[in-house]
Each structure stands twice: as structure tokens, then as C-alpha cells.
C-alpha positions in Angstrom: 0.0 0.0 0.0 1.6 3.2 -1.2 0.1 5.8 1.1 2.0 8.7 -0.5 0.5 7.9 -3.9 -3.0 7.5 -2.4 -2.6 10.9 -0.6 -1.4 12.6 -3.7 -4.5 11.5 -5.7 -6.7 12.3 -2.8 -5.3 15.9 -2.6 -5.7 16.3 -6.3 -9.4 15.3 -6.0 -9.9 17.6 -3.1 -8.4 20.5 -5.0 -10.7 19.8 -7.9 -13.9 20.4 -6.0 -12.5 23.1 -3.7 -11.5 25.3 -6.7 -15.2 25.4 -7.9 -16.7 25.7 -4.4 -19.6 27.9 -5.6 -20.8 25.0 -7.7 -19.8 22.1 -5.5 -20.5 23.4 -2.0 -22.6 26.6 -2.0 -25.1 25.6 -4.7 -26.3 22.4 -3.0 -26.4 24.2 0.4 -28.7 26.8 -1.1 -30.9 24.2 -2.8 -31.3 22.2 0.5 -32.2 25.4 2.4 -34.9 26.3 -0.2 -36.4 22.8 0.4 -36.3 23.5 4.1 -38.0 26.9 3.8 -40.7 25.8 1.4 -41.7 22.5 3.1 -41.1 23.9 6.6 -43.4 26.9 5.9 -46.2 24.8 4.3 -46.3 21.9 6.7 -45.1 23.3 10.0 -47.7 22.8 12.7 -49.8 20.5 10.4 -47.7 17.3 10.6 -45.9 15.7 13.6 -43.9 12.6 12.8 -42.2 12.0 16.1 -43.6 13.0 19.5 -42.2 16.4 20.6 -40.4 16.9 17.2 -41.8 19.6 14.9 -41.9 18.9 11.2 -39.2 21.4 10.4 -36.9 19.7 12.9 -37.8 16.4 11.4 -37.0 17.7 7.9 -33.5 19.0 8.7 -31.6 15.7 9.1 -33.3 14.2 6.0 -32.2 17.2 3.9 -28.8 17.1 5.4 -28.3 13.4 4.5 -29.9 13.8 1.0 -27.4 16.6 0.2 -24.5 14.6 1.6 -25.1 11.5 -0.4 -26.0 13.2 -3.7 -22.8 15.3 -3.6 -20.7 12.3 -2.7 -22.0 10.5 -5.7 -21.6 13.5 -8.0 -18.0 14.0 -6.9 -16.6 10.6 -8.0 -18.9 10.1 -11.0 -18.2 13.6 -12.5 -14.4 13.4 -11.8 -14.1 10.0 -13.5 -16.3 10.7 -16.5 -14.6 14.1 -17.0 -11.1 12.4 -17.0 -12.3 9.7 -19.5 -13.9 12.2 -21.9 -11.0 14.6 -21.8 -8.4 11.8 -22.0 -6.6 12.8 -18.8 -7.4 9.4 -17.3 -4.1 8.3 -18.8 -2.3 10.3 -16.1 -4.0 8.3 -13.4 -3.5 4.9 -15.1 0.2 5.4 -16.0 1.6 5.8 -12.4 1.8 2.5 -10.4 -1.5 3.1 -8.5 -3.1 0.0 -7.1 -6.9 -0.5 -7.4 -7.3 0.0 -3.6 -5.2 3.2 -3.6 -7.3 4.7 -6.4 -10.5 3.6 -4.7 -9.5 5.2 -1.3 -8.4 8.4 -2.9 -11.5 9.0 -5.0 -13.9 7.9 -2.3 -12.1 9.8 0.4 -12.5 13.0 -1.6 -16.2 12.2 -2.1 -16.6 11.8 1.7 -14.9 15.1 2.3 -17.1 16.9 -0.1 -20.3 15.3 1.3 -19.4 16.2 4.8 -18.4 19.8 3.8 -21.7 20.3 2.1 -23.7 18.7 5.0 -21.9 20.9 7.5 -22.7 24.0 5.5 -26.4 23.0 5.4 -26.4 22.3 9.2 -24.7 25.6 10.1 -27.4 27.6 8.2 -30.3 25.4 9.1 -29.8 25.9 12.8 -30.7 29.5 12.4 -34.1 28.4 11.1 -34.9 25.5 13.4 -33.3 24.2 16.6 -32.3 20.6 16.0 -31.0 18.6 19.0 -28.3 16.1 18.5 -29.0 13.0 20.7 -25.9 11.1 19.7 -23.1 12.8 17.7 -21.2 9.6 17.1 -24.2 8.0 15.3 -24.7 11.2 13.3 -21.1 11.2 12.1 -21.0 7.4 11.5 -24.0 7.5 9.2 -22.8 10.6 7.4 -19.4 9.0 6.7 -21.0 5.6 5.8 -23.6 7.2 3.5 -21.1 9.4 1.7 -18.6 6.5 1.4 -21.3 4.2 -0.1 -22.4 6.8 -2.6 -18.9 7.7 -3.5 -18.3 4.1 -4.3 -21.5 4.0 -6.4 -20.4 7.2 -8.2 -17.1 5.4 -9.1 -19.1 2.5 -10.6 -21.3 4.9 -12.6 -18.2 6.8 -13.7 -16.5 3.7 -15.0 -19.7 2.4 -16.7 -20.6 5.7 -18.4 -19.0 6.8 -21.6 -20.7 10.2 -22.0 -21.9 12.9 -19.6 -25.5 12.3 -20.4 -25.2 8.7 -19.2 -24.1 10.0 -15.8 -27.0 12.5 -15.8 -29.4 9.7 -16.6 -28.0 7.5 -13.8 -28.5 10.4 -11.4 -31.9 11.5 -12.6 -33.5 8.0 -12.9 -31.9 6.2 -10.0 -30.2 8.4 -7.4 -32.7 11.2 -7.2 -35.9 9.0 -7.1 -34.4 6.6 -4.5 -33.4 9.6 -2.4 -36.8 11.3 -2.5 -38.6 8.0 -1.8 -36.4 7.2 1.2 -38.2 9.2 3.9 -36.6 12.6 3.5 -39.9 14.4 3.7 -42.0 11.9 5.5 -42.1 8.8 7.7 -42.5 5.5 5.8 -45.0 4.5 8.6 -47.4 6.9 7.0 -47.4 4.9 3.8 -49.9 2.2 2.7 -48.7 -1.4 3.6 -47.4 -2.2 0.1 -45.3 0.9 -0.2 -44.2 0.6 3.4 -42.7 -2.8 2.6 -41.3 -1.6 -0.7 -39.5 1.3 1.1 -37.6 -1.3 3.2 -35.8 -2.4 0.1 -34.6 1.1 -0.6 -31.0 1.3 0.8 -31.2 5.1 0.9 -33.9 4.8 3.5 -31.5 3.2 6.0 -29.0 6.0 5.4 -31.5 8.7 6.3 -33.4 6.8 9.0 -30.2 5.9 10.9 -28.8 9.4 10.5 -32.1 10.9 11.8 -31.9 8.6 14.9 -28.7 10.3 15.8 -30.5 13.6 16.2 -33.8 12.6 17.9 -33.1 9.1 19.3 -36.2 8.0 17.3 -36.5 6.4 13.9 -38.8 4.2 11.8 -36.4 1.2 12.0 -34.0 0.1 14.8 -30.7 1.9 14.4 -28.8 -1.4 14.4 -30.8 -2.6 11.4 -30.0 0.6 9.5 -26.3 0.3 10.5 -26.1 -3.3 9.3 -27.8 -2.5 6.0 -25.4 0.4 5.5 -22.4 -1.7 6.3 -23.5 -4.5 4.0 -24.1 -2.0 1.1 -20.7 -0.3 1.7 -18.9 -3.7 1.8 -20.5 -5.0 -1.5 -19.8 -1.7 -3.3 -16.2 -1.6 -2.1 -15.6 -5.1 -3.4 -17.3 -4.4 -6.8 -15.4 -1.1 -7.2 -12.0 -2.5 -6.4 -12.5 -5.4 -8.8 -13.6 -3.1 -11.6 -10.6 -0.8 -11.0 -8.3 -3.7 -10.9 -9.6 -4.9 -14.3 -9.5 -1.3 -15.7 -13.2 -1.6 -16.7 -13.8 0.9 -19.5 -10.8 2.9 -18.3 -7.8 1.4 -20.3 -9.6 1.9 -23.6 -11.2 5.2 -22.7 
């Protein structure tokens, strides 16, 4: 394991999104706050999901996690497809990087961006609604696991895609729908029985539900179930990613 090589690629990926922070950090923060203001204004006082928790308070963790995972996915997928289309991927493939080193560098940068955007949303959201933190360790664990998992998924999408519009389609038809149907704006217990059971097959639900438990100590599913589901998803995606990178899937002929 060449940690210096891994750190160098990680630093390069960090610099890539930091240089365009208006697009990669500020824009998603503003979007999440707009969701908070609109839905909070319309439904505040009309809906109570958990006892003693206002709807606006309930909404904040869901929006936080939604923003974190979407930006973690966007970071790895956009970086890889951009390198493939522009031809600069050769500068990543020529040095003696191992598959694991590449994976950790790309996903580490995705986690950093996801956490940065999430922290920005939280800093501004607390001025709008007081959100208690019941267990900071659980909040941080699910934020890191969620961004790690979506960073890995972004790598898979980036390797599979050959054009920018394929990445856009992947995000529009898979990532965004699964995110919105994961309980960001509602509790799945309010759904009809069929859709309630279907929601349990949505991995994004466990990301958001476990993350929300860290704030309120309440959730739709036991937090250990959410943690186990997240750990399983992260493990499978890690294995798939490393194997694809090792084979150079759609990279060596890009």
C-alpha cells in the first residue's frame, strides 16, 4: 500500500472540487435550504412525525443526508467521466497506483465533499430551526458511511458511463428518485402497507433513518438494522469497485 500515492491523488481530487466551491458546495447548500424553507413553511404545525419533534426539525436531518449522499455520488462520478472524456485518465493509469489506492483516494475526496456540504447546510439550518443532537457519534457514523457508499456508487457509474448524459441519466433516474422516496420528507410508517414494505428495500432509507436517529433518538427502524444495512451495502460496493478498478473496466480503452 503506497500511502503517499494515495494521498497525492486524494489531494488532487480535493483541490478539484474546492476550486469550484460555488458549484460544488454553495449551490447544493442553497438548494437544501430552499427545500427547508418551502416545506417547513407549508407543513409546520400540520404534521408531527415523532412526539415532541416539529416537522421542520424532522426535515433538517433528511435534507442534510440527502445533500451529503447526492454530492458524494456527484464528486466521484463527475471526476471519472470528465477524466475519461478529456483523455486525462491516462495520467491516473500510468503511475503505479493499485486499485485500492485509487479507490480510497476517490472515495475519500467524495466523503470530504459530502461532509463539507452537509456541515454547511447544518450551520445555516440551525438559524431556522433548533435541531437537537442526541448522539453525535451516530450522526457522524451514518454521514461517513452514507457518503462512502455513494462515493463508491459514483465510481461504478463513472466507470460504466461513456458520456456525460449517461451520468446525468444515472443520477436522474436512479439516485434522485431513490433519495426522494427514502423518507426525507415523511415517515414511511405513514405509507400504505405495500409501499411501506417496498421502502424497506430502498438502501437510501436506511442511510437517512439511521442518520435521523442520531438527532432525535427516534426512527422508523431500529438503528442497528440501519447500520447493518449500510455496512453491507458499503462492503459490497467496495468489493465491486476494487474489482472493476483492478480490471480497468472501461478505463484502459477510454
